C-alpha positions as CSV (number, residue, x, y, z in Angstrom):
1,M,21.9,-0.6,21.7
2,L,21.5,3.0,21.3
3,A,25.2,3.0,19.9
4,I,24.3,0.5,17.3
5,I,21.3,2.5,16.4
6,H,23.1,5.5,16.0
7,F,26.0,3.6,13.9
8,V,23.4,2.6,11.5
9,E,22.1,6.1,11.3
10,S,25.4,7.9,10.9
11,L,25.9,5.2,7.9
12,S,22.5,6.0,6.3
13,M,23.0,9.9,6.6
14,W,26.7,9.6,5.3
15,M,25.4,7.6,2.1
16,G,22.6,10.1,1.9
17,K,25.0,13.0,2.0
18,A,27.4,11.3,-0.3
19,F,25.0,10.8,-3.0
20,G,23.4,14.1,-2.5
21,W,26.3,15.5,-4.4
22,C,24.8,14.0,-7.6
23,I,22.5,17.1,-7.6
24,I,25.4,19.0,-8.2
25,V,26.6,16.7,-11.3
26,L,23.1,16.8,-12.6
27,A,22.8,20.5,-12.4
28,F,26.0,21.1,-14.1
29,G,25.3,18.4,-16.7
30,I,21.8,19.5,-17.6
31,G,23.4,23.4,-17.8
32,Y,25.7,22.5,-19.9
33,E,23.2,20.4,-22.2
34,V,20.9,23.4,-22.3
35,F,23.8,25.7,-23.1
36,V,24.9,23.6,-26.2
37,R,21.8,22.7,-27.3
38,Y,20.1,26.4,-27.6
39,A,23.3,28.5,-27.8
40,L,25.6,26.5,-29.8
41,R,23.0,24.2,-31.6
42,D,25.0,21.0,-31.0
43,P,23.3,18.8,-28.3
44,T,25.1,16.1,-26.4
45,S,24.6,12.4,-26.8
46,W,25.2,11.7,-23.0
47,A,23.3,14.4,-21.1
48,Y,19.8,12.4,-20.9
49,D,21.6,9.3,-19.8
50,M,23.5,11.2,-17.2
51,S,20.6,13.0,-15.7
52,Y,18.5,9.8,-15.3
53,I,21.6,7.7,-13.7
54,M,22.5,10.8,-11.4
55,Y,19.1,11.1,-10.3
56,G,18.3,7.6,-9.9
57,A,21.4,7.2,-7.6
58,M,20.3,10.2,-5.6
59,F,16.9,8.7,-5.5
60,L,18.0,5.3,-4.2
61,M,20.3,6.1,-1.8
62,A,17.9,9.2,-0.5
63,G,15.6,6.5,1.2
64,P,17.9,5.1,4.1
65,Y,18.5,8.8,4.7
66,A,15.2,10.0,5.2
67,L,14.3,7.0,7.2
68,A,17.2,7.8,9.4
69,R,16.1,11.6,9.8
70,D,12.2,10.1,10.2
71,G,11.7,12.4,7.1
72,H,9.3,10.0,5.2
73,V,6.0,11.5,4.9
74,R,3.2,10.1,7.4
75,G,-0.1,10.8,7.9
76,D,0.3,11.4,11.7
77,V,-3.3,13.2,12.4
78,L,-3.8,10.7,15.2
79,Y,-0.6,9.4,15.6
80,R,1.2,12.3,17.1
81,L,-1.8,12.4,19.6
82,M,-0.8,8.9,21.0
83,P,1.4,8.2,24.0
84,A,4.9,7.3,22.9
85,R,4.6,3.6,23.8
86,V,1.6,3.1,21.6
87,Q,3.4,4.9,18.7
88,A,6.2,2.5,19.1
89,G,4.1,-0.5,19.3
90,L,2.2,0.4,16.1
91,D,5.5,1.3,14.3
92,F,6.8,-2.3,15.3
93,A,3.9,-3.8,13.9
94,L,3.8,-2.1,10.6
95,Y,7.6,-2.3,10.4
96,L,7.2,-6.1,10.8
97,I,3.9,-6.5,8.4
98,F,4.6,-3.9,5.5
99,Y,8.4,-2.6,5.7
100,F,10.5,-5.5,5.6
101,P,8.5,-7.8,3.4
102,G,8.8,-4.7,0.6
103,V,12.4,-4.0,1.3
104,L,13.4,-7.9,1.5
105,A,11.6,-8.1,-2.2
106,L,13.2,-5.1,-3.0
107,I,16.9,-6.7,-2.4
108,Y,15.6,-9.9,-3.9
109,S,14.3,-8.6,-7.1
110,G,17.0,-6.0,-7.3
111,W,19.8,-8.3,-7.1
112,I,18.2,-10.5,-9.8
113,F,17.9,-7.3,-11.9
114,A,21.5,-6.0,-11.2
115,K,23.0,-9.2,-11.8
116,M,21.4,-9.7,-15.2
117,A,22.5,-6.1,-16.0
118,W,26.1,-6.9,-14.9
119,T,26.2,-10.0,-16.8
120,F,25.0,-8.5,-20.1
121,K,27.2,-5.3,-19.4
122,E,23.8,-3.5,-20.1
123,V,24.0,0.0,-21.8
124,S,21.5,2.7,-22.1
125,V,19.3,2.3,-25.3
126,S,17.8,5.9,-24.9
127,S,20.9,7.4,-26.5
128,P,23.6,6.7,-29.1
129,A,26.3,7.0,-26.6
130,G,25.5,3.7,-25.3
131,I,26.4,4.8,-21.7
132,P,26.8,1.8,-19.3
133,V,23.9,1.5,-16.7
134,Y,24.8,-1.9,-14.9
135,P,26.6,0.2,-12.1
136,L,23.5,2.1,-11.5
137,K,21.5,-1.1,-11.3
138,M,23.9,-2.5,-8.6
139,L,22.7,0.3,-6.4
140,I,19.1,-1.2,-6.2
141,P,20.2,-4.0,-3.9
142,V,22.6,-1.9,-2.2
143,A,20.0,0.6,-1.2
144,G,17.6,-2.1,-0.3
145,A,20.7,-3.6,2.0
146,L,21.0,0.0,3.4
147,L,17.0,0.3,3.9
148,L,17.0,-3.2,5.6
149,L,19.8,-2.1,8.1
150,Q,17.8,1.3,8.8
151,G,14.7,-0.6,9.4
152,L,16.2,-3.0,11.9
153,A,17.7,0.3,13.8
154,E,14.0,1.4,13.7
155,L,12.8,-1.6,15.1
156,A,15.4,-1.4,17.8
157,R,14.4,2.3,18.5
158,C,10.8,1.2,18.9
159,V,11.8,-1.7,21.5
160,R,13.7,0.9,23.4
161,C,10.5,3.2,23.3
162,L,8.4,0.5,24.4
163,R,10.7,-0.3,27.4
164,D,11.4,3.0,28.4
165,G,8.3,4.7,27.4
166,A,10.2,7.8,25.4
167,W,11.5,7.8,22.0
168,P,15.6,7.7,21.9
169,R,17.3,10.9,20.5
170,R,18.0,10.8,16.9
171,L,21.6,11.8,15.7
172,H,21.5,15.4,15.1
173,D,21.7,16.8,11.4
174,V,20.5,19.6,9.5
175,E,17.3,21.1,10.8
176,E,14.6,22.5,8.6
177,L,14.5,26.2,8.9
178,E,10.8,26.0,10.1
179,A,11.9,24.0,13.2
180,V,14.6,26.4,14.1
181,I,12.3,29.2,13.7
182,V,9.4,27.7,16.0
183,E,12.3,26.8,18.5
184,Q,13.6,30.2,18.6
185,H,9.9,31.4,19.2
186,R,9.5,28.9,22.1
187,K,12.6,30.2,23.6
188,A,11.3,34.0,23.1
189,E,8.3,33.2,24.8
190,G,10.0,31.5,27.9
191,D,12.1,34.2,28.3
192,R,9.0,36.8,28.5
193,A,7.2,34.6,30.9
């Protein structure tokens, strides 16, 4: 079961990192737009569309990545004080009651939305360039499907914790600098003792 969980996590993390490169395209595109708009007084017709397409793609695909990294905001004032089995039971119930209905609604309505956009070959109406936006809208059900897969992996993680009494480890990825500093501080305190 852990191999399947880690496969889904690695898929979510890979997709999140791949779409994370959109920020580079976004930064260069906006930088170019600012330069030509203010220095050359010749604004582009495509920069606005490019910015919301890149940001939208990055935002959509970051959801499964954040869930795989347990990076979503959680009001865990009481949650973190609970035993692991209670946390797992609570997570399991909340995934079933709230998460999966929301994700299934996202997939269903996103598919209808994307299918209509694809059928009409929808273009942006925000600029005269007429940039195609239907590929971006196709990412809505794709992101929903990845969220569904990652949610199933999280359910499996809850089941494993309920059985074993401890949370299974997550795949290693980049760490927040604060976590690294805290870990180094704990090691230094341990060495002094």
